[in-house]
C-alpha positions as CSV (number, residue, x, y, z in Angstrom):
1,M,0.0,0.0,0.0
2,S,1.5,3.3,-1.0
3,P,1.3,6.4,1.2
4,D,-1.3,7.9,-1.1
5,D,-3.6,4.9,-0.8
6,M,-6.3,4.1,1.8
7,L,-7.4,0.6,2.4
8,I,-11.1,0.1,3.1
9,I,-12.2,-3.1,4.8
10,K,-15.9,-3.8,5.3
11,V,-17.1,-6.9,7.2
12,P,-20.7,-7.9,7.8
13,A,-22.3,-9.0,11.1
14,S,-23.8,-12.5,11.3
15,T,-26.3,-14.6,13.2
16,A,-25.5,-18.2,14.0
17,N,-27.5,-21.4,14.6
18,L,-30.9,-20.2,13.3
19,G,-32.3,-22.6,16.0
20,P,-31.2,-26.2,15.4
21,G,-28.0,-25.4,13.3
22,F,-25.9,-25.3,16.4
23,D,-22.3,-24.1,15.8
24,S,-22.6,-24.9,12.1
25,V,-25.1,-22.6,10.4
26,G,-24.4,-18.9,9.9
27,L,-26.1,-16.0,8.0
28,A,-24.5,-12.7,7.1
29,L,-26.5,-9.6,8.0
30,S,-26.6,-5.9,6.9
31,L,-24.7,-4.5,9.9
32,Y,-21.0,-3.8,9.4
33,I,-17.6,-3.0,10.9
34,T,-15.6,-0.8,8.6
35,L,-11.8,-0.1,8.7
36,E,-10.1,2.9,7.0
37,V,-6.4,2.1,6.9
38,E,-3.5,4.4,6.1
39,Q,0.3,4.0,6.6
40,A,1.7,5.7,9.7
41,D,4.7,5.9,11.9
42,R,3.1,3.6,14.5
43,W,0.0,1.5,15.0
44,E,-3.0,3.6,16.1
45,V,-6.6,2.5,16.2
46,I,-9.1,5.5,16.2
47,P,-12.6,4.5,17.2
48,L,-15.4,6.3,15.3
49,S,-18.2,4.5,17.3
50,E,-18.8,5.1,21.0
51,E,-18.8,1.4,21.9
52,L,-15.3,0.9,20.4
53,K,-13.6,3.4,22.7
54,A,-13.3,0.8,25.4
55,F,-10.8,-1.2,23.3
56,P,-7.0,-0.7,23.1
57,S,-5.8,1.9,20.6
58,D,-2.4,0.3,19.9
59,E,-1.2,-3.0,18.4
60,S,-2.7,-4.9,21.4
61,N,-6.1,-4.2,19.8
62,M,-7.6,-7.6,18.9
63,M,-7.9,-6.8,15.2
64,I,-4.3,-5.5,14.9
65,S,-3.0,-8.4,17.0
66,I,-4.7,-10.9,14.7
67,A,-3.4,-9.1,11.6
68,L,0.2,-9.2,13.0
69,N,0.0,-12.9,14.0
70,T,-1.6,-13.8,10.7
71,A,1.2,-12.1,8.7
72,K,3.8,-13.8,11.0
73,Q,2.5,-17.2,10.1
74,F,3.5,-16.5,6.5
75,G,6.9,-15.1,7.5
76,K,5.7,-11.5,6.8
77,T,5.7,-8.3,8.8
78,L,3.2,-5.4,8.5
79,P,3.9,-1.7,8.2
80,P,2.4,0.3,11.0
81,C,-0.8,2.0,10.1
82,Q,-3.5,4.3,11.4
83,V,-6.8,2.4,11.5
84,R,-10.1,4.3,11.8
85,V,-12.8,1.9,12.9
86,K,-16.6,2.3,12.9
87,S,-19.2,-0.3,13.6
88,D,-22.9,-0.6,13.9
89,I,-22.8,-4.1,15.2
90,P,-24.0,-4.3,18.8
91,L,-21.4,-5.8,21.1
92,A,-22.0,-9.0,23.2
93,R,-25.5,-9.4,21.7
94,G,-25.1,-12.5,19.6
95,L,-24.6,-10.7,16.3
96,G,-21.0,-11.9,15.6
97,S,-19.2,-8.8,16.6
98,S,-16.1,-10.7,17.6
99,A,-16.2,-12.9,14.5
100,S,-16.4,-9.7,12.3
101,A,-13.3,-8.3,14.1
102,I,-11.4,-11.6,13.5
103,V,-12.2,-11.5,9.8
104,A,-11.2,-7.8,9.6
105,G,-7.9,-8.6,11.2
106,I,-7.2,-11.4,8.7
107,E,-8.3,-9.1,5.8
108,L,-5.9,-6.4,7.1
109,A,-3.0,-8.9,7.1
110,N,-3.9,-10.3,3.7
111,Y,-3.8,-6.9,1.9
112,L,-1.0,-5.2,3.8
113,A,1.3,-8.3,3.4
114,K,0.0,-9.2,0.0
115,L,-0.7,-12.8,1.1
116,G,-3.2,-13.5,-1.7
117,L,-5.4,-15.6,0.6
118,T,-8.5,-17.3,-0.9
119,K,-11.8,-17.2,1.0
120,E,-11.3,-20.8,2.0
121,E,-7.8,-20.0,3.5
122,K,-9.3,-17.0,5.4
123,L,-12.0,-19.4,6.7
124,E,-9.4,-21.9,8.0
125,L,-7.5,-19.1,9.8
126,A,-10.6,-17.5,11.3
127,T,-12.1,-20.8,12.4
128,K,-9.0,-21.7,14.3
129,I,-9.3,-18.4,16.2
130,E,-13.1,-18.5,16.7
131,G,-13.5,-22.2,17.4
132,H,-16.4,-22.8,15.0
133,P,-17.1,-21.8,11.4
134,D,-20.6,-20.4,11.4
135,N,-20.1,-16.6,12.2
136,V,-16.7,-16.2,10.6
137,G,-17.9,-18.2,7.5
138,A,-20.9,-15.9,7.0
139,S,-18.8,-12.8,7.5
140,I,-16.3,-14.0,4.9
141,F,-18.6,-15.5,2.2
142,G,-21.9,-13.6,2.9
143,G,-25.3,-15.3,2.5
144,L,-26.0,-18.6,4.3
145,V,-23.2,-20.9,5.3
146,I,-23.3,-24.5,6.7
147,G,-19.9,-25.5,8.1
148,S,-18.2,-28.3,10.0
149,M,-14.8,-28.1,11.8
150,S,-12.7,-31.1,12.7
151,K,-9.0,-31.9,13.3
152,E,-8.7,-32.4,9.5
153,G,-9.9,-28.9,8.7
154,T,-13.0,-26.9,8.0
155,E,-15.6,-27.8,5.4
156,L,-18.2,-25.3,4.3
157,V,-21.1,-25.0,1.9
158,H,-22.1,-21.4,0.9
159,A,-25.5,-20.5,-0.5
160,S,-26.1,-17.1,-1.9
161,N,-29.6,-17.7,-3.1
162,V,-31.2,-17.4,0.4
163,N,-32.9,-14.1,0.8
164,F,-35.4,-12.8,3.3
165,D,-35.9,-9.9,5.8
166,V,-34.9,-10.1,9.4
167,V,-36.1,-8.1,12.4
168,A,-33.5,-8.3,15.1
169,V,-34.8,-7.8,18.6
170,V,-31.9,-6.5,20.6
171,P,-32.1,-6.1,24.4
172,S,-30.1,-3.5,26.3
173,E,-28.5,-6.1,28.4
174,E,-25.4,-8.1,27.4
175,L,-25.2,-11.9,27.5
176,L,-21.7,-13.3,27.4
177,T,-21.1,-16.4,25.4
178,K,-19.4,-18.1,28.4
179,E,-22.5,-17.7,30.5
180,A,-24.8,-18.9,27.7
181,R,-22.7,-22.0,27.1
182,G,-22.6,-22.7,30.8
183,V,-26.3,-23.7,30.9
184,L,-26.0,-26.3,28.1
185,P,-25.9,-30.0,29.1
186,D,-22.6,-32.0,28.7
187,Q,-24.4,-34.9,27.1
188,M,-27.6,-35.7,25.1
189,P,-29.4,-39.0,25.0
190,F,-29.1,-40.9,21.7
191,Y,-32.7,-40.6,20.7
192,D,-32.7,-36.9,21.4
193,S,-29.5,-36.5,19.3
194,V,-31.1,-38.2,16.4
195,Q,-34.2,-36.1,16.7
196,A,-32.2,-32.9,17.0
197,G,-30.1,-33.8,13.9
198,S,-33.2,-34.5,11.8
199,V,-34.7,-31.2,12.8
200,S,-31.5,-29.4,11.7
201,N,-31.3,-31.3,8.4
202,V,-34.9,-30.4,7.5
203,M,-34.4,-26.7,8.4
204,I,-31.4,-26.4,6.1
205,A,-33.1,-28.3,3.3
206,A,-36.1,-26.0,3.7
207,L,-34.0,-22.8,3.6
208,L,-32.1,-24.0,0.5
209,S,-35.4,-24.9,-1.3
210,G,-37.1,-21.6,-0.3
211,N,-39.7,-23.2,2.0
212,L,-39.5,-20.5,4.6
213,R,-42.6,-21.7,6.5
214,L,-41.1,-25.1,7.1
215,A,-37.7,-23.6,7.9
216,G,-39.4,-21.5,10.6
217,K,-41.3,-24.4,12.0
218,M,-38.0,-26.3,12.4
219,M,-36.3,-23.3,14.1
220,S,-38.9,-23.6,16.9
221,K,-38.2,-27.4,17.4
222,D,-34.5,-27.0,18.3
223,L,-33.3,-29.3,21.0
224,Y,-29.6,-28.3,21.1
225,H,-29.6,-25.0,22.9
226,Q,-32.7,-22.8,22.9
227,P,-34.7,-24.8,25.5
228,Y,-31.8,-24.3,28.0
229,R,-31.1,-20.7,27.2
230,K,-34.7,-19.5,27.5
231,K,-34.2,-18.8,31.2
232,L,-31.4,-16.4,30.2
233,V,-33.5,-14.7,27.5
234,P,-37.0,-14.3,28.8
235,H,-38.2,-12.3,25.7
236,L,-37.5,-15.4,23.4
237,E,-40.6,-17.2,24.6
238,E,-42.6,-14.0,24.3
239,L,-41.5,-13.5,20.7
240,E,-42.1,-17.1,19.8
241,E,-45.7,-16.6,20.8
242,H,-46.4,-13.2,19.2
243,A,-44.1,-12.8,16.2
244,P,-45.6,-15.6,14.0
245,K,-49.1,-14.0,14.5
246,L,-47.6,-10.7,13.2
247,G,-46.0,-12.0,10.1
248,A,-42.8,-13.8,11.1
249,Y,-42.2,-17.2,9.6
250,G,-39.5,-18.1,12.0
251,V,-38.1,-17.0,15.4
252,A,-34.6,-18.0,16.7
253,L,-32.1,-17.0,19.2
254,S,-29.2,-15.3,17.5
255,G,-26.0,-17.2,18.4
256,A,-25.8,-17.4,22.2
257,G,-28.2,-14.5,22.5
258,P,-29.6,-12.3,23.8
259,T,-30.7,-11.0,20.4
260,V,-33.7,-12.8,18.9
261,M,-34.1,-13.0,15.1
262,C,-37.6,-12.8,13.5
263,M,-37.5,-13.9,9.9
264,T,-40.1,-12.9,7.3
265,E,-40.4,-12.7,3.5
266,S,-38.3,-10.3,1.6
267,G,-39.9,-6.8,1.5
268,K,-42.0,-7.4,4.6
269,G,-39.5,-6.7,7.4
270,K,-40.4,-3.1,8.1
271,E,-44.1,-4.1,8.4
272,L,-43.2,-6.8,10.8
273,L,-41.0,-4.5,12.8
274,N,-43.8,-1.9,13.2
275,R,-46.2,-4.6,14.3
276,L,-43.8,-6.0,16.8
277,K,-43.1,-2.5,18.2
278,Q,-46.8,-2.0,18.8
279,Q,-47.2,-5.4,20.5
280,L,-44.0,-5.3,22.5
281,P,-42.9,-1.6,22.8
282,Q,-40.3,-2.2,25.5
283,L,-37.9,-4.0,23.2
284,H,-35.4,-2.5,20.6
285,Y,-35.7,-3.5,17.0
286,L,-33.4,-3.5,13.9
287,Y,-34.6,-4.0,10.3
288,L,-32.0,-6.1,8.5
289,T,-31.5,-7.9,5.2
290,V,-29.1,-10.8,4.3
291,D,-25.7,-9.5,3.2
292,Q,-24.8,-11.5,0.0
293,E,-21.2,-10.2,-0.5
294,G,-19.3,-11.0,2.7
295,S,-16.1,-9.2,3.6
296,I,-14.9,-6.6,1.0
297,S,-11.5,-4.9,0.8
298,T,-10.8,-2.1,-1.6
299,F,-8.2,0.7,-2.1
300,K,-9.0,4.3,-2.8
301,R,-6.8,7.2,-3.5
302,K,-6.6,9.7,-0.6
303,V,-7.9,13.2,-1.3
304,K,-5.2,15.8,-0.8
């Protein structure tokens, strides 16, 4: 990158699981973290969003640390840069804010060190950091992703033909993933495991075939995590009761929560949001669509 260039990195948020697709299904959403990167004498992160001011402003910042470590894996070093960061992704709300930051760090290394990484290679790197492929996969590829991680590596199927509106119901309280995972059982009986797997399979098949009603029905039948996390997210049960009557075809906890996703047909999201706001005015709502592009990095010439 020349001194006259600015690198722009834009990474979408994501929702994971969609109910029964636990730790394997992710969907990219139209919320973004954006980095504006210029060469400088030292590393400096300048937050442009209020929530980001709590994070380090030097190379100990998670995104910069990931970028430096990624470059190091390939025997490269990165020139110090000034990085202006803005984000409209709520933190610790189950919308993949940490996964988006991981992907942004990898993208930063890829372009500054000219690594030439493919999306699949970025996925492998991001999954090793995140521990599962759903959120990072959606942020890299966009659209819907179904992934599996094992000792042999990460396998992922990307579908860009899945399109619908989403109303995200975002509470003011945080819910840390560690707490949300702490309520899950260590084991599941064999019959329940078979049932849970079949529900997940049907949901994915329904999404890929465009049968949104069936997909939504399967979201409500999850056995992996939502039954256990309802006590941590009291508005989930309330939305499961009311949202389908108001136009939602599916309701699911977003990742570990506490955000709840209400899915409806494309073009009907704003109508659903208004109906939900009238029914449950105490909650905060975001109208979102499916991001189909995933992470994007571009250069632009600085204005002098």
